[in-house]
C-alpha positions in Angstrom: 0.0 0.0 0.0 1.4 3.4 -1.0 0.5 6.4 1.3 -2.0 8.6 -0.4 -2.0 12.4 0.3 -4.4 13.4 3.1 -6.0 16.6 4.0 -3.6 18.6 6.1 -3.8 17.9 9.8 -1.5 17.3 12.8 -1.4 13.5 12.3 -1.4 13.4 8.5 1.6 11.5 7.2 3.1 13.4 4.3 4.4 11.6 1.3 7.5 13.1 -0.1 7.9 10.9 -3.1 11.2 9.1 -2.8 11.8 6.7 0.1 14.1 7.9 2.9 17.8 7.7 2.3 18.1 6.4 5.9 16.0 5.6 8.9 17.0 7.0 12.3 15.7 5.2 15.4 15.8 7.5 18.4 15.3 6.3 22.0 14.9 8.3 25.3 13.4 8.1 28.7 12.0 10.4 31.3 11.9 14.2 31.5 15.6 14.5 30.5 15.0 12.3 27.4 12.0 14.5 26.5 14.2 17.6 26.8 16.8 16.0 24.5 14.1 15.0 22.0 12.8 18.5 21.7 16.3 19.9 21.3 17.2 17.2 18.7 14.0 17.9 16.6 14.4 21.6 16.9 17.8 21.4 15.4 16.9 18.7 12.8 17.8 19.9 9.2 14.4 20.2 7.4 15.9 19.0 4.2 17.5 15.9 5.8 16.4 12.9 3.6 15.9 10.6 6.6 12.8 9.3 8.3 12.8 9.4 12.1 11.2 6.8 14.4 11.0 7.8 18.1 10.4 5.8 21.2 10.1 7.6 24.6 9.2 5.6 27.6 5.8 6.7 28.9 2.8 5.1 30.7 0.7 2.9 28.4 -2.5 3.6 30.3 -2.6 7.4 30.0 -3.4 9.7 27.2 -0.2 11.1 25.8 0.5 14.7 24.9 3.8 13.8 23.4 2.9 14.5 19.7 1.8 18.1 20.6 4.8 18.7 22.9 7.3 17.6 20.1 5.4 19.5 17.3 5.8 22.7 19.3 9.6 22.4 18.9 10.3 20.3 15.8 11.5 21.6 12.5 9.8 18.7 10.7 6.3 17.1 10.8 5.7 14.9 13.9 3.0 12.3 13.2 1.4 9.4 15.1 2.3 6.3 13.0 -0.4 4.0 11.6 -0.1 0.3 11.0 1.2 -0.6 7.5 2.1 3.0 6.5 5.3 3.6 4.5 7.8 5.9 6.1 8.7 9.1 4.3 11.9 11.3 4.5 11.7 14.4 6.7 8.9 13.0 9.0 9.2 12.0 12.6 7.0 9.0 13.6 5.7 8.2 17.1 3.8 5.1 18.3 0.8 5.2 20.6 1.6 4.7 24.3 0.2 1.2 24.2 1.6 0.2 20.7 5.2 -0.6 20.2 6.7 1.1 17.1 8.8 -1.1 14.7 9.6 -1.5 11.0 8.5 -4.6 9.1 10.3 -6.4 6.3 8.6 -4.3 3.6 9.9 -1.1 5.2 6.5 -0.2 6.7 5.3 0.7 10.1 4.5 -2.3 12.3 2.7 -1.7 15.6 2.5 -4.3 18.4 -0.6 -3.3 20.5 0.4 -4.9 23.9 2.8 -4.5 26.8 4.7 -7.7 26.4 8.0 -5.8 25.9 7.4 -3.1 28.6 10.8 -1.3 29.1 12.4 -3.0 26.1 10.5 -0.9 23.5 13.6 1.0 22.3 15.5 -2.3 21.8 12.4 -3.7 19.9 12.5 -0.8 17.4 16.3 -1.0 17.0 16.3 -4.7 16.3 13.7 -4.2 13.6 15.7 -1.5 12.0 18.9 -3.6 12.1 17.0 -6.4 10.5 15.0 -4.6 7.9 16.7 -1.2 7.2 20.5 -1.9 7.5 22.9 -0.6 6.4 20.9 2.5 5.8 20.0 3.0 9.4 21.2 5.1 12.4 20.6 4.5 16.1 20.5 7.4 18.5 20.3 7.1 22.3 19.4 10.2 24.2 19.2 10.7 28.0 17.4 8.3 30.2 17.7 5.6 32.9 18.2 1.8 32.7 19.7 0.1 29.6 16.8 -0.2 27.1 18.2 0.5 23.6 21.8 -0.8 24.4 21.3 -4.2 22.8 19.4 -2.7 19.8 22.2 -0.2 19.2 24.7 -3.0 19.2 22.6 -4.8 16.7 22.5 -1.7 14.4 26.3 -1.5 14.7 26.7 -5.2 13.8 24.4 -4.7 10.8 26.6 -1.9 9.5 24.5 1.1 10.6 25.7 4.2 12.4 25.5 4.6 16.2 25.2 7.8 18.2 24.6 8.8 21.8 24.4 12.0 23.9 27.4 12.4 26.1 26.8 10.4 29.2 28.5 13.0 31.4 26.6 15.9 29.8 23.9 18.0 31.4 21.4 15.2 31.4 23.0 12.0 30.0 22.3 9.2 32.5 22.5 5.4 32.5 20.9 4.9 29.1 23.7 6.4 26.9 26.5 5.0 29.2 25.0 1.5 29.0 24.8 1.8 25.3 28.4 2.8 24.9 29.5 0.0 27.2 27.4 -2.6 25.3 28.7 -1.4 21.9 32.3 -0.9 23.0 32.3 2.4 21.2 29.9 4.5 19.1 30.4 6.5 15.9 29.4 9.9 17.4 28.8 11.4 20.8 27.6 14.9 21.4 24.7 17.1 22.5 21.3 16.6 20.8 21.7 19.5 18.4 25.1 18.2 17.4 23.6 14.8 16.7 21.0 16.3 14.5 23.6 18.1 12.5 25.7 14.9 12.2 22.7 13.0 10.9 22.2 15.7 8.3 25.8 15.5 7.3 25.9 11.8 7.0 22.7 11.5 5.0 23.7 14.4 2.6 26.9 12.8 1.6 26.3 9.1 2.4 29.2 8.7 4.8 29.3 6.1 7.6 32.3 7.0 9.6 
């Protein structure tokens, strides 16, 4: 199924013709992770030919204001993903709080509507990207606690994708980026959220991986 143009609206997924040059999986947790996400998307190059898939840990049993919060800062459209939709460059996709966001073998959105994976939702997305989008994939870990995303980031690295984290000792940082670095051994880029956004833009514009 090809996405058809929809009437403009906050959740309309915009087709931009060509498929994304890369897919960027972003994971974060807590208020520090939300702060990083807003900073990252505010600095995102609007012409960057990558699709962005975001997982932020949040309660599954409450209505989420995350789309509106991110839209207020983002330089690109932020949409709630729909099952089976193709991903487009220059769009940020979010899952519903009770549906895990992943990519299927056809390069389309795949949502798992249950809580089986609980605090492993970032890993779940990363593993799907490593399996179905590599090597044209990047994994980004922002601030947060625990170690969700570390295994998935290592899977992306093994599949030939690029890996990035915020600096664990930065203003927010926390366990999540540190655990990811320890799991991977090293990552391709470490910096503040705005620096990561610019690095993604650089890599997708010239096709580099190092």
